C-alpha positions in Angstrom: 12.6 -0.2 -15.4 16.1 -1.4 -16.0 16.2 1.3 -18.8 15.4 3.5 -16.4 17.2 3.5 -13.9 20.4 3.3 -16.5 19.7 6.9 -17.9 19.1 8.2 -14.7 22.5 6.9 -14.3 24.1 8.2 -17.3 22.2 11.7 -17.2 24.6 12.3 -14.3 27.7 11.4 -15.3 27.1 13.2 -19.0 26.3 16.2 -17.1 29.2 18.4 -17.6 29.4 19.3 -14.1 29.5 15.6 -13.8 33.1 16.0 -16.2 33.8 18.7 -14.3 34.3 16.8 -10.9 37.0 14.9 -12.3 39.5 17.9 -13.6 43.0 18.1 -12.2 41.7 20.6 -9.8 38.1 20.3 -9.2 35.1 22.5 -7.7 34.4 20.3 -4.1 30.9 20.3 -4.4 29.3 19.9 -0.9 32.6 20.3 1.0 30.6 19.1 4.6 28.8 16.5 3.1 30.4 13.6 5.3 30.4 15.8 9.0 26.8 15.5 9.4 26.2 13.3 12.5 22.7 11.8 10.8 22.1 11.5 7.0 19.3 10.7 5.5 18.0 9.7 1.6 16.5 7.3 -0.3 17.1 4.5 -3.5 15.9 2.9 -5.9 17.3 0.3 -8.2 16.7 -3.9 -9.1 17.4 -7.4 -8.1 17.9 -10.9 -9.6 17.5 -13.5 -6.8 18.2 -16.6 -6.4 18.0 -20.1 -4.6 20.6 -22.6 -3.5 19.9 -26.1 -2.9 20.8 -28.4 -0.8 19.6 -32.3 -1.9 19.1 -35.5 0.0 20.1 -37.6 -2.9 21.9 -37.1 -6.5 18.4 -36.9 -8.8 18.4 -33.8 -11.1 18.8 -30.2 -9.8 16.1 -28.1 -10.0 16.0 -25.2 -12.7 15.7 -21.7 -11.8 15.1 -18.7 -14.0 15.7 -15.7 -12.7 13.9 -12.5 -13.4 15.1 -8.8 -12.7 12.8 -7.2 -9.4 12.8 -3.6 -8.5 13.6 -2.0 -5.5 12.8 0.5 -3.8 13.4 2.1 0.0 15.0 4.3 2.2 18.3 5.3 4.1 19.5 6.6 6.9 23.1 6.8 8.2 25.2 7.8 11.3 28.6 9.4 10.8 30.7 6.9 13.1 34.6 8.2 11.9 35.5 9.9 9.0 35.7 6.6 7.2 33.3 4.4 8.8 29.3 5.2 8.6 26.9 2.8 10.2 23.6 2.3 7.4 19.9 1.4 8.4 18.5 1.0 4.8 15.3 -0.7 4.5 13.4 -1.2 1.6 10.2 -2.9 -0.7 12.2 -5.4 -2.7 9.9 -7.7 -5.7 11.3 -10.1 -7.1 10.1 -13.9 -8.9 11.7 -16.6 -9.8 10.7 -19.8 -12.1 11.5 -22.9 -11.1 11.8 -26.4 -12.9 11.8 -29.8 -11.0 13.6 -32.6 -12.3 12.3 -36.0 -13.8 8.7 -35.0 -14.2 6.9 -38.1 -17.2 6.1 -36.3 -20.4 2.7 -37.2 -19.1 2.9 -34.3 -17.3 4.5 -31.4 -19.1 3.1 -28.9 -17.0 3.0 -30.0 -13.6 7.0 -30.0 -13.2 7.1 -25.4 -12.9 6.6 -23.3 -10.3 6.5 -19.7 -10.5 8.0 -18.3 -7.6 6.7 -14.1 -6.8 8.3 -12.8 -3.7 7.2 -9.2 -1.7 9.9 -8.4 0.5 10.1 -5.6 3.2 13.7 -5.7 3.6 16.1 -4.8 6.9 20.0 -3.9 6.8 22.4 -3.2 9.1 25.1 -2.1 7.5 28.6 -1.0 8.1 30.3 1.3 5.3 34.0 2.0 4.8 35.3 4.6 2.4 38.7 5.6 1.3 39.8 8.9 1.3 37.3 11.2 -0.4 39.7 11.9 -4.1 37.5 15.4 -4.7 33.9 14.3 -5.8 33.9 11.1 -5.2 34.6 8.1 -2.3 34.6 4.4 -3.6 33.1 2.5 -1.0 33.2 -0.8 1.3 29.7 -2.2 2.4 28.9 -5.0 4.5 26.8 -6.5 7.4 24.3 -8.7 8.3 19.9 -8.4 7.2 16.2 -9.6 7.8 13.7 -9.7 5.2 9.4 -10.4 5.6 8.5 -12.0 2.5 4.5 -11.0 2.1 3.4 -13.4 -0.6 5.8 -16.7 0.8 2.6 -18.7 1.3 3.8 -20.6 5.2 1.0 -20.9 6.3 -1.8 -22.2 3.3 -2.8 -25.1 3.5 -2.5 -25.8 -0.6 1.3 -27.1 -1.4 2.7 -28.1 -4.6 0.0 -30.9 -4.8 -2.7 -27.8 -5.5 0.1 -25.8 -7.2 1.9 -24.1 -4.6 5.3 -23.9 -4.1 5.8 -22.6 -0.5 8.6 -20.2 1.1 9.6 -19.4 5.2 8.1 -16.0 5.4 11.1 -14.5 7.6 14.6 -15.3 6.3 18.4 -14.0 7.9 20.8 -13.1 5.5 24.4 -11.4 5.6 25.4 -8.7 3.3 28.5 -7.7 1.5 29.1 -4.8 -1.8 31.1 -1.7 -3.0 30.0 0.9 -4.6 30.9 4.2 -5.2 29.7 8.5 -3.5 29.3 11.1 -6.7 29.0 14.3 -4.7 27.1 17.1 -7.0 26.3 20.1 -6.8 22.8 19.7 -5.3 23.3 16.2 -3.1 25.6 12.8 -3.2 24.7 10.2 -6.3 25.7 6.7 -5.6 25.6 3.6 -7.5 26.7 0.0 -5.9 26.4 -3.3 -6.4 25.8 -6.5 -3.0 25.6 -9.9 -3.2 22.6 -10.6 -0.2 22.9 -14.8 1.2 20.9 -16.3 3.3 21.8 -17.8 6.2 18.0 -19.5 7.5 16.4 -22.3 5.3 13.6 -21.0 3.3 12.1 -24.3 2.8 8.5 -25.0 4.3 8.3 -28.8 2.2 5.4 -30.9 0.8 2.8 -32.4 3.3 4.1 -35.7 1.8 7.6 -37.2 2.4 8.0 -37.9 -1.2 7.1 -35.5 -2.7 8.1 -35.0 -6.7 9.2 -30.9 -6.1 10.2 -30.6 -2.5 11.2 -34.5 -1.0 14.8 -34.4 -2.5 15.4 -31.3 -1.1 17.4 -31.0 2.5 16.9 -27.2 2.3 17.1 -24.2 0.9 19.0 -20.6 0.6 17.8 -17.2 -0.7 20.6 -15.6 -2.5 20.1 -12.4 -4.5 22.1 -9.2 -6.1 21.2 -6.1 -5.6 22.1 -3.0 -7.7 21.1 0.4 -6.2 21.2 4.1 -6.9 20.8 5.9 -3.5 20.1 10.3 -3.6 21.0 11.3 0.3 
């Protein structure tokens, strides 16, 4: 999927018309695009989620092996002024993290590993601040707050790590910051962007045993991640 998205980006940037947009006197595409009061679009992309751990004691760090996941979603944008837009970008984010817990005896070679699969329905509300349009492109920064529903959280499961299940909260709240560039092509606007996502609510559901070798030393657990999205408007 990463290769597919990369090829989509390269195909646009190497297109003969795209090169013409950066000449000293470019042909201006979509001149009235930014004058619309309400704008819609969609995005595709990929993500990499991580965890930040706070421990009760310094007994060794939980190791997180990050994998690359997939994003897809919709965009609704409200124009506030020439340089500011309010954006709502609901989407589906599929991710996986593999956790390795410290201090397990060699007699349990597989019990220290946990695979955490997540399927997020993500709801960000973002403020987009753009520079003045420069020919057929316009840099921007974006920031805001969001919440997500993890359909694979196992929060209500009676099984915990003693049965091989690492549990997390279903609902999480975040703040987000990022940047990108709007490219005005002949028929639509294409915008690659990168965004950091940081949880402000604890995600951990501790095991029933307070001395659990998996969660007993974890005071709190915060989700964080990086999103790379390609939007089409």
